[in-house]
C-alpha positions as semicolon CSV with decimal commas, in nm:
position;residue;x (nm);y (nm);z (nm)
1;M;5,108;0,275;-2,376
2;P;4,938;-0,093;-2,413
3;N;4,949;-0,162;-2,031
4;R;4,757;0,160;-1,911
5;C;4,440;0,071;-1,691
6;P;4,154;0,064;-1,918
7;A;3,967;0,285;-1,691
8;V;4,114;0,587;-1,884
9;N;3,909;0,467;-2,191
10;A;3,648;0,255;-2,096
11;S;3,394;0,374;-1,872
12;H;3,228;0,012;-1,798
13;C;3,570;-0,152;-1,699
14;A;3,585;-0,261;-1,304
15;C;3,744;0,052;-1,230
16;A;3,539;0,296;-1,360
17;R;3,249;0,119;-1,208
18;G;3,413;0,163;-0,854
19;R;3,449;-0,239;-0,841
20;A;3,828;-0,221;-0,803
21;A;3,942;0,158;-0,720
22;I;4,230;0,050;-0,494
23;A;4,336;-0,194;-0,733
24;C;4,329;0,038;-1,008
25;A;4,509;0,305;-0,775
26;A;4,785;0,063;-0,729
27;F;4,819;-0,031;-1,078
28;I;4,844;0,378;-1,185
29;A;5,113;0,401;-0,938
30;S;5,313;0,152;-1,112
31;Q;5,306;0,266;-1,481
32;G;5,425;0,585;-1,658
33;T;5,601;0,927;-1,543
34;P;5,533;1,069;-1,203
35;S;5,323;1,373;-1,350
36;M;5,114;1,106;-1,532
37;R;5,091;0,891;-1,208
38;K;4,954;1,212;-1,027
39;T;4,695;1,268;-1,304
40;L;4,562;0,915;-1,348
41;L;4,552;0,886;-0,967
42;A;4,362;1,205;-0,924
43;A;4,124;1,027;-1,173
44;A;4,090;0,720;-1,001
45;A;4,033;0,903;-0,679
46;A;3,713;1,105;-0,835
47;I;3,575;0,787;-1,019
48;A;3,600;0,640;-0,652
49;L;3,397;0,918;-0,487
50;V;3,136;0,958;-0,764
51;I;3,055;0,578;-0,854
52;P;2,878;0,353;-0,610
53;A;3,077;0,095;-0,425
54;A;3,135;-0,231;-0,566
55;S;2,913;-0,401;-0,313
56;Q;2,628;-0,200;-0,424
57;S;2,677;-0,282;-0,780
58;S;2,378;-0,468;-0,981
59;D;2,478;-0,855;-1,005
60;L;2,402;-0,890;-1,362
61;G;2,492;-1,259;-1,361
62;M;2,253;-1,329;-1,080
63;T;1,991;-1,107;-1,239
64;T;2,004;-1,326;-1,562
65;R;1,932;-1,610;-1,346
66;I;1,654;-1,447;-1,172
67;M;1,517;-1,353;-1,517
68;D;1,514;-1,670;-1,648
69;E;1,351;-1,824;-1,350
70;G;1,093;-1,530;-1,306
71;F;0,988;-1,549;-1,697
72;N;1,001;-1,889;-1,781
73;R;0,896;-2,063;-1,504
74;S;0,647;-1,804;-1,345
75;Q;0,370;-1,874;-1,088
76;V;0,263;-1,545;-1,012
77;M;-0,075;-1,525;-1,206
78;L;-0,163;-1,870;-1,069
79;T;-0,081;-1,702;-0,710
80;A;-0,285;-1,397;-0,789
81;E;-0,597;-1,628;-0,933
82;Y;-0,593;-1,840;-0,618
83;L;-0,616;-1,494;-0,411
84;A;-0,891;-1,362;-0,619
85;D;-1,096;-1,631;-0,765
86;Q;-1,099;-1,889;-0,496
87;I;-1,048;-1,687;-0,151
88;G;-1,192;-1,397;-0,272
89;P;-1,208;-1,036;-0,079
90;R;-1,014;-1,056;0,198
91;L;-1,112;-0,786;0,472
92;T;-0,925;-0,792;0,781
93;N;-1,023;-1,093;1,026
94;S;-1,301;-1,193;0,777
95;P;-1,302;-1,587;0,745
96;A;-1,154;-1,529;0,410
97;M;-0,862;-1,313;0,540
98;R;-0,802;-1,625;0,773
99;K;-0,822;-1,857;0,511
100;A;-0,560;-1,626;0,293
101;E;-0,310;-1,619;0,607
102;G;-0,321;-2,032;0,614
103;W;-0,274;-2,045;0,266
104;T;-0,003;-1,785;0,212
105;M;0,193;-1,945;0,497
106;G;0,168;-2,261;0,339
107;K;0,296;-2,160;-0,022
108;F;0,581;-1,972;0,158
109;S;0,670;-2,322;0,361
110;E;0,612;-2,522;0,039
111;W;0,897;-2,308;-0,137
112;G;1,139;-2,368;0,130
113;L;1,149;-2,034;0,329
114;S;1,196;-2,045;0,683
115;N;1,061;-1,900;0,999
116;V;0,707;-1,899;0,830
117;H;0,484;-1,738;1,113
118;K;0,220;-1,483;1,157
119;E;0,257;-1,173;1,401
120;G;-0,091;-1,085;1,580
121;F;-0,183;-0,740;1,667
122;E;-0,527;-0,590;1,838
123;F;-0,755;-0,492;1,534
124;G;-1,162;-0,573;1,634
125;R;-1,421;-0,767;1,459
126;G;-1,452;-1,000;1,190
127;W;-1,706;-0,909;0,931
128;W;-1,846;-1,053;0,599
129;I;-2,128;-1,027;0,332
130;E;-2,344;-1,337;0,317
131;S;-2,589;-1,185;0,091
132;S;-2,761;-0,850;0,032
133;S;-3,039;-0,709;-0,207
134;V;-3,159;-0,345;-0,265
135;K;-3,479;-0,263;-0,455
136;M;-3,664;0,028;-0,546
137;V;-4,041;-0,084;-0,512
138;T;-4,206;0,221;-0,604
139;P;-4,288;0,400;-0,827
140;R;-4,173;0,102;-1,025
141;P;-3,955;-0,203;-0,932
142;I;-3,581;-0,172;-0,997
143;Q;-3,300;-0,397;-0,857
144;L;-3,056;-0,170;-0,744
145;T;-2,661;-0,190;-0,770
146;A;-2,578;-0,161;-0,390
147;I;-2,346;-0,314;-0,099
148;P;-2,369;-0,323;0,254
149;I;-2,122;-0,078;0,428
150;A;-1,852;-0,279;0,586
151;W;-1,920;-0,326;0,958
152;T;-2,263;-0,199;0,991
153;P;-2,518;-0,454;1,107
154;A;-2,763;-0,649;0,930
155;T;-3,142;-0,540;0,887
156;N;-3,243;-0,890;1,002
157;G;-3,471;-0,972;0,727
158;T;-3,629;-0,717;0,473
159;V;-3,677;-0,346;0,601
160;T;-3,914;-0,143;0,339
161;G;-3,924;0,259;0,374
162;E;-3,976;0,547;0,188
163;V;-3,622;0,774;0,101
164;I;-3,584;1,085;0,219
165;V;-3,260;1,295;0,086
166;A;-3,108;1,411;0,448
167;P;-2,735;1,527;0,354
168;I;-2,601;1,490;0,704
169;A;-2,234;1,481;0,790
170;S;-2,180;1,603;1,135
171;P;-2,380;1,712;1,445
172;A;-2,421;2,067;1,308
173;D;-2,644;1,924;1,065
174;F;-2,888;1,732;1,292
175;A;-3,123;2,037;1,383
176;K;-3,256;2,034;1,017
177;W;-3,335;1,693;1,005
178;K;-3,479;1,628;1,369
179;G;-3,825;1,482;1,369
180;K;-3,810;1,394;0,979
181;L;-3,670;1,032;0,996
182;R;-3,875;0,781;1,165
183;G;-3,945;0,511;0,948
184;K;-3,724;0,624;0,662
185;I;-3,432;0,546;0,478
186;V;-3,193;0,831;0,475
187;L;-2,972;0,948;0,184
188;L;-2,704;1,085;0,330
189;T;-2,499;1,197;0,056
190;K;-2,577;1,537;-0,103
191;P;-2,673;1,452;-0,467
192;D;-2,460;1,569;-0,764
193;T;-2,512;1,570;-1,122
194;G;-2,237;1,311;-1,225
195;S;-1,887;1,281;-1,349
196;E;-1,830;1,140;-1,693
197;P;-1,466;1,092;-1,719
198;G;-1,316;1,315;-1,980
199;T;-0,986;1,129;-2,003
200;P;-0,943;0,741;-2,093
201;A;-0,979;0,509;-1,812
202;F;-0,656;0,303;-1,901
203;K;-0,329;0,475;-1,902
204;R;0,054;0,415;-1,873
205;W;0,328;0,688;-1,799
206;T;0,459;0,847;-2,043
207;D;0,863;0,971;-2,030
208;D;0,757;1,318;-1,994
209;E;0,512;1,200;-1,693
210;L;0,775;1,031;-1,526
211;A;1,018;1,310;-1,574
212;R;0,812;1,540;-1,407
213;M;0,770;1,315;-1,080
214;D;1,151;1,381;-1,047
215;Q;1,107;1,694;-0,824
216;F;1,206;1,749;-0,466
217;E;0,904;1,853;-0,241
218;Q;0,989;1,989;0,092
219;P;0,837;1,848;0,392
220;T;0,581;2,021;0,595
221;Y;0,484;1,995;0,936
222;D;0,176;2,124;1,153
223;P;0,171;2,006;1,496
224;G;-0,207;2,090;1,565
225;A;-0,345;1,924;1,223
226;P;-0,603;1,706;1,343
227;D;-0,583;1,339;1,254
228;A;-0,870;1,272;0,979
229;R;-0,951;0,920;1,110
230;T;-1,045;1,043;1,456
231;K;-1,278;1,342;1,307
232;R;-1,412;1,053;1,060
233;L;-1,486;0,790;1,333
234;T;-1,629;1,050;1,585
235;A;-1,863;1,177;1,302
236;A;-1,972;0,863;1,202
237;K;-2,081;0,748;1,540
238;A;-2,284;1,094;1,635
239;V;-2,452;1,035;1,273
240;D;-2,555;0,698;1,394
241;A;-2,665;0,796;1,745
242;F;-2,886;1,036;1,580
243;L;-3,037;0,817;1,319
244;Q;-3,131;0,562;1,577
245;E;-3,295;0,858;1,822
246;E;-3,480;0,960;1,522
247;G;-3,623;0,609;1,437
248;A;-3,440;0,572;1,073
249;L;-3,483;0,210;0,960
250;A;-3,131;0,240;0,758
251;Y;-2,911;0,481;0,573
252;A;-2,761;0,497;0,211
253;T;-2,450;0,676;0,100
254;K;-2,383;0,767;-0,290
255;S;-2,066;0,590;-0,461
256;R;-1,788;0,832;-0,530
257;L;-1,744;0,677;-0,884
258;D;-2,002;0,650;-1,177
259;G;-2,023;0,354;-1,389
260;K;-2,240;0,158;-1,139
261;L;-1,940;0,096;-0,933
262;V;-1,962;0,041;-0,554
263;H;-1,693;0,023;-0,270
264;G;-1,874;-0,040;0,058
265;E;-1,561;0,119;0,274
266;G;-1,640;0,137;0,646
267;Y;-1,418;0,187;0,961
268;L;-1,619;0,129;1,289
269;F;-1,449;-0,209;1,326
270;G;-1,355;-0,203;1,660
271;V;-1,483;-0,415;1,954
272;G;-1,774;-0,158;2,092
273;D;-1,741;0,043;1,792
274;T;-2,035;-0,105;1,576
275;V;-2,300;0,129;1,459
276;K;-2,666;0,004;1,536
277;T;-2,803;0,158;1,193
278;P;-2,780;-0,068;0,871
279;G;-2,590;0,128;0,581
280;V;-2,571;0,018;0,239
281;E;-2,378;0,231;-0,050
282;I;-2,590;0,288;-0,366
283;A;-2,438;0,310;-0,706
284;A;-2,393;0,678;-0,827
285;E;-2,660;0,635;-1,106
286;D;-2,925;0,477;-0,909
287;Y;-2,883;0,687;-0,604
288;R;-2,909;1,007;-0,822
289;R;-3,248;0,844;-0,980
290;L;-3,396;0,773;-0,613
291;A;-3,294;1,161;-0,534
292;R;-3,485;1,322;-0,840
293;L;-3,800;1,106;-0,763
294;A;-3,796;1,217;-0,425
295;G;-3,724;1,579;-0,525
296;L;-4,045;1,559;-0,765
297;G;-4,237;1,447;-0,456
298;L;-4,278;1,092;-0,602
299;A;-4,175;0,938;-0,253
300;P;-3,979;0,642;-0,375
301;T;-3,988;0,335;-0,152
302;V;-3,677;0,116;-0,125
303;S;-3,634;-0,219;0,036
304;I;-3,316;-0,357;0,206
305;N;-3,205;-0,724;0,299
306;S;-2,854;-0,686;0,417
307;D;-2,743;-1,030;0,557
308;V;-2,400;-0,978;0,692
309;R;-2,228;-1,157;0,947
310;F;-1,982;-1,061;1,233
311;D;-1,690;-1,281;1,385
312;D;-1,580;-1,232;1,712
313;S;-1,364;-1,532;1,807
314;D;-1,043;-1,358;1,785
315;A;-0,994;-0,974;1,807
316;N;-0,656;-0,989;1,655
317;A;-0,517;-0,960;1,284
318;Y;-0,218;-1,126;1,170
319;D;0,096;-1,009;0,945
320;I;0,244;-1,310;0,746
321;I;0,644;-1,328;0,768
322;A;0,865;-1,547;0,615
323;D;1,221;-1,548;0,557
324;I;1,511;-1,672;0,316
325;P;1,794;-1,691;0,568
326;G;2,120;-1,534;0,473
327;T;2,470;-1,685;0,567
328;S;2,607;-1,349;0,720
329;K;2,562;-1,381;1,108
330;D;2,520;-0,998;1,166
331;G;2,124;-1,050;1,203
332;T;2,061;-0,771;0,918
333;Y;1,821;-0,828;0,672
334;V;1,622;-0,698;0,359
335;M;1,242;-0,678;0,347
336;A;0,977;-0,675;0,092
337;G;0,613;-0,632;0,169
338;A;0,256;-0,594;0,031
339;H;-0,085;-0,584;0,195
340;L;-0,301;-0,914;0,198
341;D;-0,616;-0,742;0,323
342;S;-0,877;-0,604;0,058
343;W;-1,210;-0,430;0,080
344;V;-1,505;-0,647;0,022
345;A;-1,707;-0,518;-0,307
346;G;-1,466;-0,679;-0,546
347;D;-1,232;-0,992;-0,515
348;G;-0,919;-0,759;-0,393
349;A;-0,734;-0,859;-0,729
350;A;-0,535;-0,550;-0,814
351;D;-0,567;-0,377;-0,448
352;N;-0,348;-0,586;-0,342
353;G;-0,378;-0,927;-0,425
354;A;-0,138;-0,830;-0,720
355;G;0,119;-0,683;-0,495
356;S;0,091;-0,983;-0,271
357;A;0,138;-1,208;-0,582
358;M;0,428;-1,048;-0,676
359;I;0,605;-1,038;-0,318
360;M;0,518;-1,418;-0,313
361;E;0,657;-1,476;-0,666
362;A;0,966;-1,285;-0,576
363;A;1,032;-1,518;-0,270
364;R;0,952;-1,815;-0,495
365;I;1,250;-1,714;-0,756
366;L;1,478;-1,632;-0,475
367;S;1,425;-1,949;-0,310
368;R;1,565;-2,112;-0,612
369;M;1,881;-1,906;-0,611
370;P;2,219;-1,922;-0,377
371;K;2,178;-1,814;-0,033
372;P;2,212;-1,437;0,008
373;K;2,449;-1,264;0,245
374;R;2,159;-1,092;0,445
375;T;1,854;-1,253;0,515
376;I;1,544;-1,163;0,294
377;R;1,228;-1,117;0,464
378;F;0,888;-1,122;0,328
379;A;0,578;-0,955;0,487
380;L;0,209;-0,978;0,391
381;W;0,045;-0,722;0,606
382;A;-0,287;-0,701;0,751
383;G;-0,499;-0,392;0,841
384;E;-0,359;-0,168;0,549
385;E;-0,697;-0,063;0,424
386;Q;-0,814;0,070;0,778
387;G;-0,476;0,283;0,846
388;L;-0,148;0,087;0,760
389;L;-0,219;-0,096;1,074
390;G;-0,017;-0,407;1,015
391;S;0,292;-0,243;0,908
392;L;0,259;0,021;1,198
393;A;0,204;-0,274;1,455
394;Y;0,517;-0,444;1,326
395;I;0,710;-0,119;1,355
396;Q;0,628;-0,061;1,691
397;N;0,693;-0,427;1,814
398;H;1,037;-0,435;1,624
399;Y;1,192;-0,080;1,564
400;V;1,067;0,180;1,771
401;T;0,881;0,361;2,041
402;R;0,723;0,715;1,971
403;G;0,674;0,963;2,273
404;T;0,601;0,884;2,612
405;N;0,266;0,779;2,761
406;A;0,143;0,686;2,454
407;P;-0,185;0,467;2,446
408;T;-0,095;0,104;2,386
409;S;-0,421;-0,069;2,268
410;G;-0,697;0,010;2,031
411;L;-0,721;0,253;1,766
412;A;-0,570;0,540;2,004
413;R;-0,231;0,361;1,957
414;Y;-0,252;0,491;1,572
415;M;-0,424;0,826;1,594
416;G;-0,153;1,087;1,584
417;W;0,137;0,842;1,573
418;V;0,332;1,045;1,342
419;N;0,324;1,363;1,596
420;R;0,468;1,164;1,888
421;W;0,798;1,236;1,969
422;P;1,065;1,157;2,070
423;I;1,133;0,861;1,868
424;A;1,336;0,593;2,073
425;T;1,497;0,283;1,850
426;K;1,498;-0,054;1,934
427;P;1,809;-0,276;1,855
428;E;1,638;-0,437;1,571
429;W;1,585;-0,070;1,391
430;S;1,945;-0,097;1,279
431;K;1,928;-0,450;1,137
432;M;1,635;-0,375;0,881
433;V;1,876;-0,219;0,579
434;G;1,613;-0,203;0,331
435;Y;1,240;-0,233;0,241
436;F;1,059;-0,220;-0,084
437;N;0,698;-0,218;-0,133
438;I;0,432;-0,282;-0,399
439;D;0,100;-0,169;-0,378
440;N;-0,024;0,008;-0,679
441;G;-0,219;-0,271;-0,880
442;S;-0,053;-0,488;-1,130
443;G;0,088;-0,219;-1,382
444;R;0,449;-0,276;-1,477
445;L;0,736;-0,106;-1,265
446;R;0,824;0,181;-1,421
447;G;1,117;0,264;-1,164
448;I;1,127;0,374;-0,767
449;Y;1,087;0,671;-0,535
450;A;1,399;0,790;-0,346
451;E;1,175;0,936;-0,085
452;N;1,414;1,247;-0,073
453;N;1,714;1,044;-0,015
454;P;1,978;1,166;-0,270
455;A;2,195;0,908;-0,149
456;V;1,999;0,604;-0,309
457;V;1,974;0,748;-0,649
458;P;2,263;0,642;-0,790
459;I;2,265;0,288;-0,663
460;F;1,893;0,247;-0,740
461;K;1,943;0,358;-1,114
462;E;2,254;0,155;-1,147
463;W;1,975;-0,193;-1,033
464;L;1,758;-0,051;-1,293
465;T;1,995;-0,049;-1,596
466;P;1,925;-0,423;-1,689
467;F;1,569;-0,328;-1,699
468;A;1,553;-0,019;-1,915
469;S;1,441;-0,203;-2,217
470;M;1,133;-0,326;-2,015
471;G;1,048;0,002;-1,920
472;A;1,171;0,041;-1,605
473;S;1,437;0,343;-1,562
474;S;1,285;0,607;-1,358
475;V;1,443;0,704;-0,989
476;V;1,273;1,014;-0,871
477;I;1,373;1,208;-0,596
478;R;0,981;1,279;-0,462
479;K;0,819;1,083;-0,157
480;T;0,524;0,886;-0,249
481;G;0,249;0,803;0,058
482;G;-0,073;0,574;0,117
483;T;0,100;0,242;0,155
484;D;0,291;0,045;0,409
485;H;0,637;0,198;0,355
486;V;0,551;0,508;0,498
487;Y;0,593;0,455;0,869
488;M;0,903;0,292;0,816
489;Q;1,021;0,636;0,643
490;A;0,884;0,830;0,925
491;V;1,129;0,682;1,179
492;G;1,421;0,695;0,968
493;M;1,437;0,372;0,805
494;P;1,510;0,306;0,443
495;G;1,169;0,172;0,302
496;F;1,072;0,243;-0,074
497;Q;0,774;0,203;-0,318
498;F;0,799;0,127;-0,675
499;I;0,659;0,341;-0,939
500;Q;0,397;0,132;-1,144
501;D;0,187;0,243;-1,432
502;P;-0,147;0,296;-1,337
503;L;-0,358;0,106;-1,594
504;D;-0,734;0,157;-1,472
505;Y;-0,636;0,135;-1,096
506;N;-0,724;0,465;-0,995
507;S;-1,035;0,510;-1,252
508;R;-1,199;0,226;-1,184
509;I;-1,059;-0,066;-0,996
510;H;-0,943;0,085;-0,645
511;H;-1,150;-0,043;-0,366
512;T;-1,482;-0,119;-0,616
513;S;-1,662;-0,407;-0,706
514;V;-1,471;-0,474;-1,063
515;D;-1,152;-0,521;-0,869
516;T;-1,145;-0,899;-1,030
517;F;-0,852;-1,112;-1,182
518;D;-0,959;-0,987;-1,530
519;H;-0,782;-0,659;-1,487
520;L;-0,472;-0,787;-1,418
521;K;-0,167;-0,788;-1,680
522;A;0,023;-1,091;-1,659
523;D;0,353;-0,950;-1,824
524;D;0,337;-0,655;-1,619
525;M;0,325;-0,871;-1,286
526;R;0,581;-1,096;-1,405
527;Q;0,806;-0,795;-1,503
528;A;0,770;-0,648;-1,142
529;A;0,819;-0,972;-0,958
530;V;1,182;-1,016;-1,150
531;I;1,259;-0,676;-1,054
532;L;1,149;-0,682;-0,707
533;A;1,376;-0,997;-0,683
534;T;1,661;-0,838;-0,850
535;F;1,639;-0,538;-0,590
536;L;1,633;-0,787;-0,290
537;W;1,925;-0,965;-0,422
538;N;2,131;-0,652;-0,479
539;A;2,049;-0,520;-0,152
540;A;2,099;-0,836;0,043
541;N;2,469;-0,859;-0,094
542;G;2,564;-0,488;-0,097
543;D;2,655;-0,236;0,160
544;A;2,361;-0,141;0,360
545;L;2,140;0,142;0,188
546;P;2,210;0,508;0,296
547;R;1,958;0,583;0,593
548;P;1,784;0,907;0,614
549;P;1,844;1,074;0,960
550;L;1,647;0,959;1,265
551;P;1,359;1,235;1,271
552;T;1,363;1,457;1,558
553;Q;1,027;1,678;1,627
554;P;1,049;1,962;1,353
555;V;0,940;2,321;1,361
556;K;0,583;2,449;1,240
557;T;0,644;2,515;0,873
558;D;0,424;2,807;0,854
559;P;0,442;2,984;1,233
560;F;0,211;3,231;1,106
561;A;-0,063;2,993;1,028
562;Y;-0,407;2,963;1,212
563;S;-0,558;2,637;1,287
564;D;-0,898;2,548;1,096
565;E;-1,018;2,398;1,416
């Protein structure tokens, strides 16, 4: 039958792809015998049910244009280099972060984006390292690898004292060390014996490893679980008060990684929260040497000169927002984001200068394309390293409120936020129809997490089809956490994080002193920016992505469990 619908034999024709189910049905109705028409109409109906709607299909013509712009005229590495080398570490509210805020806004404007602005939220103190030096003086002079801990005070010159190994984590440890710390530099971390890696530091996901990620994990809920940040901050303040009372000169902690890597993470950034005792983190190998010498009774002495500065001129942190306006007048938009802030030990290149550069490159690519149907919004978040604070502030300002009589200022806003009920949506909640986040270093994209939302799986699989030859084809059902899409998912919004090759991100780079431009992979970042731009284009021009239900308070997963408190 020469005029039969090609859907009968060709899986990739318009009917089989769901782009013309109604037209196919009309065509079939005019062909063949009644019994044949009945059979073909049933087949067409089945196709329409299982294949994504036409408006959610990948626009292959536009994908080709995006690939041309993203691979042949890429600026992603120039952007990443400026953030890492020329601006450097971008601790929230530091002078470098302020420079990054202005520079990224300027680039968005230069590329023709509109509504370029920053949105502030209460954060705390600015802080940066002017210089620092930590030396062992006796029994022999050694320059130690160390870094001031963020938001600890300066030493106001060089302080020198004998070290004492006094593992102190909470008030329960105070009695053991009372009367023993005056004039000492206190090593707070209990020494260990080393952690030489048993696997290669650099890796890419294998197909088997990607396949094992595709497992549904049931959610768990324990309303009595304490907020880890509350316990951490409370303990840190108590330990500082004890050190002050006992007359300690300074304290030191051990880096959690070997290889002379240091991090310098600290969390007492709020106005009025600053500790009074100078603190440094010492590389694991140097820390253990000090501990061994102290254990032998050789009483090593250490000198610390920590020249750090605070900036209290503006307690607000700022998210950077920019739009490519769409042609639709319904106010809907899709969104992509990464966090612009970093820690201070390295240059914040992989975490998350890489993600920020890829977000910006997707914006640059799409600014060269025709206007999308929906607006495409780009966000560079602040305060991610202190608890996803920038994205959470945006969610609270634009999308939802949680709980009644909830705190409205300070860190209290964030503590226990996910356990506040009920969730009340704002009008803009339904306008944001899809959010895509990048925040796992510079590795190439291998796919995307579906966040326990099976309805998006076939859509994302189709969107990834053009990129299978570039290694990106996996759509896994599981959820992933630890970055800026998390709170969107927590309030029933379609927020997603991509799967990236780990490279040496977790083994050496994450938050460490070697987070520099040298560890970024240019081919991977160009691939990721192109895929991100394509996802944004498809989401902006198709149907709204299927949303999870608006969460309501769950019941306790294990009703028989006893609290750890």
